[in-house]
C-alpha positions as CSV (number, residue, x, y, z in Angstrom):
1,M,108.0,152.1,58.1
2,K,109.2,155.8,57.8
3,L,111.1,155.4,60.9
4,F,113.3,152.7,59.5
5,Q,113.6,154.2,56.1
6,S,115.0,157.3,58.0
7,K,117.6,155.1,59.5
8,L,118.4,153.5,56.1
9,F,121.4,155.8,55.2
10,A,123.2,155.1,58.6
11,L,122.5,151.5,58.3
12,I,124.2,151.2,54.8
13,A,127.0,153.6,55.8
14,S,127.8,151.1,58.6
15,V,127.8,148.0,56.6
16,A,131.8,148.1,55.9
17,I,132.6,149.0,59.4
18,A,130.4,146.2,60.6
19,A,131.9,143.8,58.3
20,Q,135.4,144.5,59.6
21,L,134.1,144.3,63.3
22,L,132.6,140.7,62.5
23,A,136.2,139.5,61.7
24,A,137.4,140.6,65.3
25,C,137.7,138.2,68.4
26,S,135.3,138.7,71.2
27,P,136.5,139.1,74.8
28,A,136.5,136.1,77.0
29,I,133.3,135.4,79.0
30,S,133.3,136.4,82.7
31,A,130.6,136.7,85.3
32,P,129.2,140.1,86.1
33,T,130.6,141.9,89.1
34,Q,128.5,142.5,92.2
35,E,129.0,146.2,91.7
36,S,128.0,146.1,88.0
37,T,124.9,148.0,87.0
38,E,122.0,146.2,85.4
39,P,122.2,146.4,81.5
40,P,119.3,148.1,80.0
41,H,117.5,144.7,79.1
42,S,117.6,143.3,82.5
43,H,114.4,143.0,84.4
44,A,113.6,144.6,87.8
45,A,114.4,142.9,90.8
46,P,111.5,140.9,92.4
47,D,111.0,143.3,95.5
48,S,110.4,146.1,93.0
49,K,106.9,147.7,93.2
50,V,106.9,148.6,89.5
51,L,105.6,145.8,87.3
52,N,108.2,145.3,84.4
53,S,106.4,144.8,81.1
54,A,108.3,141.3,80.5
55,E,105.9,138.5,81.4
56,S,108.3,136.6,83.6
57,A,109.3,139.9,85.6
58,S,105.6,141.2,86.0
59,T,104.5,137.8,87.2
60,T,107.2,137.6,89.8
61,D,106.8,141.1,91.1
62,L,102.8,140.7,91.2
63,L,103.3,137.8,93.6
64,V,105.7,139.9,95.8
65,V,103.2,142.6,95.9
66,H,100.5,140.0,96.4
67,Q,102.2,138.5,99.6
68,T,102.2,141.9,101.2
69,N,98.5,142.8,100.1
70,P,96.4,139.6,100.2
71,T,93.5,141.6,98.7
72,L,95.1,141.5,95.2
73,K,94.1,138.8,92.7
74,K,95.9,135.7,92.7
75,I,98.1,134.5,89.8
76,A,96.4,132.4,87.1
77,P,98.3,129.0,87.0
78,L,98.6,129.3,83.1
79,V,100.1,132.8,83.3
80,F,102.7,131.6,85.7
81,Q,103.7,128.4,83.4
82,Q,104.1,131.0,80.5
83,A,106.1,133.2,82.6
84,V,108.4,130.3,83.6
85,R,108.6,129.0,80.1
86,K,109.8,132.4,78.9
87,L,112.7,132.5,81.4
88,W,113.8,129.1,80.3
89,E,113.2,130.1,76.6
90,D,115.5,133.0,77.2
91,H,118.0,130.4,78.6
92,V,118.4,128.3,75.4
93,T,117.9,131.1,73.1
94,W,120.8,133.1,74.5
95,T,122.8,130.0,74.8
96,R,122.3,129.2,71.2
97,V,123.4,133.0,70.3
98,Y,126.5,132.5,72.4
99,I,127.4,129.1,71.0
100,I,127.1,130.3,67.4
101,A,129.1,133.7,68.2
102,A,131.8,132.0,70.3
103,L,132.5,129.3,67.7
104,A,132.4,131.6,64.8
105,D,134.6,134.2,66.7
106,L,132.1,137.1,66.1
107,P,132.6,140.2,67.9
108,E,129.1,139.9,70.0
109,A,130.2,136.9,71.8
110,D,130.9,138.8,75.1
111,T,127.6,140.8,74.9
112,A,125.6,137.6,74.3
113,A,127.5,136.0,77.2
114,Q,126.5,138.8,79.7
115,R,122.8,138.4,78.5
116,L,122.9,134.9,79.1
117,L,124.3,135.4,82.4
118,Q,121.7,138.2,83.3
119,N,119.2,135.3,82.5
120,Q,120.6,133.2,85.5
121,V,120.0,136.2,87.6
122,D,116.5,136.5,86.3
123,I,115.8,132.9,87.1
124,G,117.0,133.1,90.6
125,N,115.1,136.3,91.2
126,A,111.9,134.3,89.9
127,I,111.9,131.9,92.7
128,K,112.8,134.4,95.4
129,P,109.2,135.2,96.4
130,F,108.7,131.4,97.2
131,Y,112.1,130.3,98.6
132,G,113.7,133.6,99.8
133,D,116.4,135.8,98.8
134,Q,119.4,133.3,99.8
135,A,117.8,130.6,98.0
136,G,117.5,133.0,94.8
137,E,121.1,133.8,95.1
138,Q,122.2,130.4,95.5
139,L,120.3,129.3,92.4
140,T,121.8,132.2,90.3
141,S,125.2,131.2,91.4
142,L,124.8,127.7,90.5
143,L,123.4,128.5,87.0
144,N,126.1,131.1,86.5
145,D,128.7,127.9,87.2
146,H,126.5,126.2,84.8
147,I,127.2,128.7,81.8
148,L,130.8,129.6,82.6
149,T,131.7,125.8,82.7
150,A,129.9,125.4,79.5
151,A,132.0,128.3,77.9
152,D,135.2,126.4,79.3
153,L,133.8,123.5,77.7
154,L,133.2,125.0,74.2
155,A,136.3,126.7,74.1
156,A,138.3,123.5,75.1
157,A,136.2,121.5,72.2
158,K,137.1,124.3,69.7
159,S,140.8,124.2,70.4
160,G,140.9,120.5,70.5
161,D,142.3,120.2,74.1
162,I,140.9,116.9,75.1
163,V,142.4,117.2,78.8
164,K,140.7,120.6,79.4
165,F,137.5,119.4,77.7
166,E,137.1,116.2,79.9
167,E,137.9,118.1,83.1
168,A,135.2,121.1,82.2
169,N,133.0,118.3,81.0
170,T,133.2,116.6,84.5
171,R,132.6,119.9,86.5
172,W,129.6,120.7,84.1
173,Y,127.8,117.3,85.0
174,E,128.7,117.7,88.6
175,N,127.4,121.2,88.6
176,A,124.0,119.9,87.0
177,D,123.8,117.4,89.9
178,Q,124.1,120.2,92.3
179,I,121.3,122.0,90.6
180,A,119.3,119.1,90.7
181,A,120.1,118.5,94.7
182,F,119.2,122.2,95.1
183,L,115.9,121.8,93.5
184,N,115.1,118.8,95.3
185,G,115.9,120.3,98.7
186,A,113.7,123.2,98.0
187,N,110.8,121.2,97.0
188,P,111.2,117.4,97.8
189,D,107.6,116.6,97.5
190,N,107.3,117.7,93.7
191,W,110.7,117.6,92.4
192,P,112.2,114.1,93.2
193,L,116.0,113.9,93.1
194,A,116.1,111.4,90.5
195,D,113.8,113.5,88.3
196,M,115.6,116.7,88.7
197,Q,119.0,114.7,87.8
198,S,117.5,113.2,84.8
199,M,116.0,116.5,83.8
200,M,119.6,118.4,84.2
201,K,121.5,115.6,82.5
202,S,119.1,115.5,79.4
203,H,119.5,119.5,79.3
204,L,123.3,119.1,79.1
205,D,123.2,116.1,76.8
206,L,121.2,118.1,74.2
207,T,123.2,121.3,74.6
208,L,126.4,119.5,73.9
209,E,124.8,117.7,70.9
210,E,123.7,121.1,69.5
211,A,127.5,122.5,70.1
212,T,129.0,119.5,68.5
213,A,126.8,119.6,65.4
214,R,127.9,123.1,65.0
215,L,131.7,122.5,65.5
216,N,131.4,119.7,63.0
217,E,129.5,122.0,60.7
218,D,126.4,119.6,60.6
219,W,124.0,122.5,59.8
220,S,121.0,120.1,59.6
221,G,122.1,118.2,62.7
222,D,122.5,121.5,64.4
223,V,119.0,122.4,63.6
224,A,117.6,119.1,64.7
225,A,119.4,119.3,68.1
226,Y,118.4,122.9,68.8
227,D,114.7,121.8,68.2
228,K,115.2,118.9,70.8
229,V,116.7,121.4,73.3
230,H,113.7,123.6,72.9
231,D,111.2,120.8,73.4
232,E,113.2,119.6,76.5
233,I,113.6,123.1,78.0
234,L,109.9,123.6,77.7
235,H,109.1,120.2,79.6
236,M,111.7,121.4,82.3
237,A,110.0,124.7,82.9
238,D,106.6,123.1,83.0
239,M,108.0,120.7,85.8
240,L,109.4,123.5,87.6
241,S,106.2,125.7,87.5
242,D,104.0,122.8,88.4
243,G,106.2,122.1,91.3
244,I,105.9,125.8,92.6
245,I,102.3,125.8,92.2
246,K,101.5,122.5,94.0
247,Q,104.0,123.6,96.8
248,F,102.4,127.0,97.1
249,P,98.9,126.6,96.3
250,K,97.6,129.6,98.3
251,N,99.4,131.9,95.9
252,F,97.5,130.7,92.8
253,A,93.9,131.0,91.6
254,N,92.0,128.1,90.5
255,Q,92.9,126.9,87.0
256,K,90.0,128.5,84.9
257,A,91.4,127.5,81.6
258,S,90.4,124.2,80.0
259,Q,93.1,121.6,78.9
260,Q,92.2,122.4,75.3
261,E,92.9,126.1,76.1
262,I,96.0,125.5,77.9
263,D,97.1,123.5,74.7
264,L,96.4,126.1,72.5
265,T,98.1,128.8,74.3
266,L,101.2,126.9,74.9
267,A,101.3,125.6,71.3
268,M,100.8,129.0,69.8
269,D,103.5,130.4,72.3
270,K,106.0,128.0,70.9
271,L,105.2,128.4,67.3
272,W,105.7,132.2,67.4
273,E,109.0,131.7,69.7
274,D,110.3,129.5,67.1
275,H,109.4,132.4,64.4
276,V,111.6,134.9,66.2
277,T,114.4,132.4,67.2
278,W,114.9,131.2,63.7
279,T,114.6,134.9,62.3
280,R,117.5,135.7,64.7
281,V,119.4,133.0,63.8
282,F,119.1,133.4,60.0
283,I,119.7,137.2,60.7
284,I,123.1,136.5,62.3
285,S,123.9,134.0,59.7
286,V,123.5,136.4,56.9
287,T,124.9,139.5,58.5
288,S,128.0,137.5,59.6
289,D,128.4,135.5,56.3
290,L,128.0,132.1,58.2
291,P,127.6,128.9,56.1
292,D,124.4,127.9,57.9
293,A,122.4,130.5,56.5
294,G,120.5,128.4,54.0
295,T,119.7,125.8,56.5
296,A,118.5,128.3,59.0
297,A,116.2,129.9,56.2
298,E,114.9,126.4,55.5
299,R,114.0,125.9,59.3
300,L,112.4,129.5,59.4
301,L,110.4,128.6,56.3
302,Q,109.2,125.3,57.9
303,N,108.0,127.3,60.6
304,Q,105.6,129.2,58.6
305,V,104.1,125.7,57.3
306,D,103.8,124.8,60.9
307,I,101.7,127.9,61.8
308,G,99.6,127.6,58.8
309,N,99.0,123.9,59.8
310,A,98.0,125.0,63.4
311,I,94.8,127.0,62.2
312,K,93.6,124.3,59.7
313,P,91.4,122.6,62.6
314,V,89.5,125.7,63.0
315,Y,89.8,127.5,59.6
316,G,90.2,124.7,57.2
317,D,92.9,123.5,54.8
318,E,92.6,126.5,52.3
319,A,93.0,129.1,55.2
320,G,96.1,127.3,56.7
321,E,97.7,127.2,53.2
322,Q,96.8,130.8,52.5
323,L,98.5,131.9,55.7
324,T,101.4,129.8,55.1
325,S,101.7,131.4,51.6
326,L,101.5,134.9,53.3
327,L,104.0,134.2,55.9
328,N,106.7,132.7,53.4
329,D,106.3,135.9,51.6
330,H,106.8,137.7,54.8
331,I,110.2,135.6,55.3
332,L,111.4,136.0,51.8
333,T,110.8,139.4,51.4
334,A,112.7,140.1,54.6
335,A,115.5,138.1,53.3
336,D,115.6,140.6,50.1
337,L,115.4,143.4,52.5
338,L,118.3,142.3,54.5
339,A,120.3,141.4,51.4
340,A,119.6,144.9,50.1
341,A,120.6,146.7,53.3
342,K,124.0,144.7,53.6
343,S,125.0,145.5,50.1
344,G,124.1,148.9,50.3
345,D,121.6,148.9,47.5
346,I,119.2,151.8,48.5
347,A,116.6,151.3,45.6
348,K,116.4,147.6,46.2
349,F,115.9,148.4,50.1
350,E,113.1,150.7,49.6
351,E,111.4,148.3,47.1
352,A,111.8,145.4,49.4
353,N,110.7,147.5,52.4
354,K,107.4,148.4,50.8
355,R,106.7,145.0,49.7
356,W,107.3,143.9,53.2
357,Y,104.9,146.4,55.1
358,D,102.3,145.6,52.1
359,N,102.6,142.1,53.0
360,A,102.1,142.7,56.6
361,D,98.8,144.6,55.8
362,Q,97.8,141.6,53.8
363,I,98.4,139.3,56.6
364,A,96.5,141.6,58.7
365,T,93.6,141.6,56.4
366,F,93.5,137.7,56.2
367,L,93.3,137.4,60.0
368,N,90.5,139.9,60.3
369,S,88.5,138.5,57.5
370,A,88.9,134.9,59.3
371,N,88.0,136.2,62.9
372,P,86.4,139.8,62.4
373,D,84.7,140.1,65.7
374,N,88.0,139.3,67.7
375,W,90.8,140.3,65.5
376,P,89.8,144.0,64.4
377,L,91.6,145.1,61.3
378,A,93.2,148.0,63.1
379,D,94.5,145.8,65.9
380,M,95.9,143.4,63.5
381,Q,97.7,146.0,61.3
382,S,99.2,147.7,64.5
383,M,100.3,144.1,65.6
384,M,102.0,143.2,62.3
385,N,103.6,146.7,62.0
386,S,105.2,146.5,65.2
387,H,106.6,142.9,64.6
388,L,108.3,144.3,61.4
389,D,109.6,147.6,63.1
390,L,111.0,145.6,65.9
391,T,112.6,142.9,63.5
392,L,114.1,145.8,61.4
393,E,115.5,147.4,64.6
394,E,117.1,144.2,65.5
395,A,118.6,143.6,62.0
396,T,119.6,147.3,61.9
397,A,121.4,147.0,65.2
398,R,123.4,144.1,64.1
399,L,124.4,145.7,60.7
400,N,125.7,148.7,62.8
401,G,127.7,146.4,65.1
402,D,125.5,147.7,68.1
403,W,125.8,144.5,70.0
404,A,124.1,146.0,73.2
405,G,121.3,147.5,71.0
406,D,120.8,144.2,69.3
407,V,120.2,142.6,72.7
408,V,117.8,145.2,73.6
409,A,115.9,144.7,70.2
410,Y,115.6,141.1,70.6
411,D,114.3,141.2,73.9
412,K,111.6,143.7,72.6
413,V,111.0,141.2,69.8
414,H,110.5,138.4,72.2
415,D,108.1,140.4,74.4
416,E,106.0,141.5,71.4
417,I,105.6,138.0,69.7
418,L,104.2,136.5,72.9
419,H,101.7,139.4,72.9
420,M,100.9,138.6,69.3
421,A,100.7,134.8,70.2
422,G,98.4,135.9,73.1
423,M,96.1,138.0,70.9
424,L,95.7,135.3,68.3
425,T,95.0,132.5,71.1
426,E,92.3,134.7,72.7
427,G,90.7,135.4,69.4
428,I,90.4,131.7,68.5
429,V,89.1,130.7,71.9
430,A,86.7,133.5,71.8
431,Q,85.4,132.4,68.1
432,F,85.3,128.7,69.0
433,P,84.4,128.6,72.3
434,K,82.6,125.0,72.2
435,N,86.2,123.6,71.1
436,F,87.7,124.9,74.5
437,K,85.5,123.8,77.2
């Protein structure tokens, strides 16, 4: 808490400048050149012997090292499934951030685009240990075209240029078929062409639905569309990870997790992914004075209900309602904190900041009391404080107009929330082992 209180005066002093920056137009989206250096948030290349802290990168690197040293432990299928999901979570999250920024002419649009393009590099790198460097580069190239053509499509739709829109739309769906053909060629037994074509078409259809809702300022439709995008991309990620595991069984350990444990793990990951995604959308909307802030807040509050409901089967209805109430306070106090920082009200900021961290301790105490053997109080307090620190770092970067820092901060938020989800999942499985046989 003291770390971020020390940043308060710099944050407030920059609000006026940030507000002016938010009115500026962003540079055009362009693919990174071969000579460009990797941004600070990018993952290490798969041939690196240093394991990155991000789940997707560490899993990929571990496989490369394993191929040169067969004595190392094989990858757990569930861990690999989570890693592939994270890569595609990044894909739809940064696509959404770019759509929001580009349509609202926000100054961070180009930075969001570069992070989105880096994700295509990450996805290509992730398949290199299985299919080789050339295949990884080819997939990245196809995915870059997917992103750059989508940017053309969005620009044409925004300007009302029907001819350019239809031309870009045709290229976009043709590129989707090229990606489907590439995947089928790499793994014909497990990735049938028709399935890959349907999968890619669904992804494009839903992304276009999301962008259309925003263009029409249909905020509730925009929320519903993104929820469908999120569900579909997880289905896509699972199809891809399942196909790789089946094609390269020697690289993977036997599945030790029960189906019940797998279901809980993936559900918990998704709930907390929603938590940080909708927190991010709300922060963007509030700091940029966008008209969808209220709708984003409602979706974020619904996520707290969903999290509370998720623990009811093991801890009961009363505990679920109590957790939802505590998480609602977490969100509403964060909104007060953001408003105070944006307005430059130091007294209100400090008061809200204190309430926010007090609430974090209350959540930690609740979790510890529900599962004292597996959720030690000190661990829960550290976990919650880390979540707040990183979220405040994200908001601070945005209010300062530090778009590169904003990207780095969210990547840390994303990694940390998956670590949190893992701690909670492991604690529940350890406490109720009979439920997860």
